N, C-alpha and C positions, 0 to 999 in steps of 0.2 A: 504494500499500499503506499502510497506517495502521498506527498504533503497536501498536495490538491485533493486527492482521493479523500483524504482525513477530514478537510474542510467541508468537502460535500456531505460525507456521513454526518459530520456534527451539525451542519446547516439541517439536515433533514430531520436528524433526532430533536435538535431544539425549535426548529420552526423559524430561526432567526435568518436573515437574510446572508448570503456568502461573504459578502464584504464585512459585516459585523463579525461573523465567525472567523474568518482571517484575522482580523484586527485582534480578537480575544486570544486565537492561539498564538500570535506573534507576541502578545503580552504574557501569555502563561510561559513561554519558552525564555523570553527576555528575563523574566523574574527567576526562572530556575537557573539560568546562566549566571546572573547576578549573585545569586545565592551561594553557587559553586566557587564562584571567583573569591568570594570572601571567606570559604572555607566551612561555609554551614550545609549540613546536610538537608536533603529536600524529601519529606516523607510523604507520599500520596497513598493514604490506606486503602488497602485492597489491591493496590498496583505494586508498590514497592518504593525502594528508597535509592535516590541519587546521593552521592558522597564524593569526597575527594581524598583519593591516597596519595602518601608521599612514595617516591619511588628512591630506593637506595641509590646513593651516588655510585656511578660506575665510569671506568675509564674507556674513553674511544680514541681511535686513531684518525686524524685526517688523512686519507690515502694518498692525497697529492702531496702534503709535505712531510708526513710521517709524525707530525707533532701530536702529543698526547693531551687529551681535554677530558675534563671531568663534568661528566652530566648528571645532574639531580633534578628533579623536578616533581610535578605533581600529576596525577591522571586521575580523569572521570571514572567512578565506578558506578554499577547499578546493582543492586541486590533485589530480585523479585519477591513479593510477598507470596505467602503459602497459598492465597487465594488464586493468585495468577498462574503459579504453579499448577494447581490443581485444574484450572481452565484448559491449561495447554495438554496436559496428560491424556 
């Protein structure tokens, strides 16, 4: 399912115009991104939890110069709820 398909289904389910539904979806996704940027988990009961995990620093090499670079960072994670897991099974 694409984002456009999701907007159509949401629009049909709510009875909202597609433009309003698209704005609502964009606002929701922006709020999730902003919370994750701040390091806050986002829990959608019955769906799952989005969170940010720290990655261990690792050493990589630039293949062109051979210079070693240490890379550490954060990565988004998603843990599905039990209800979502049961739906998929």
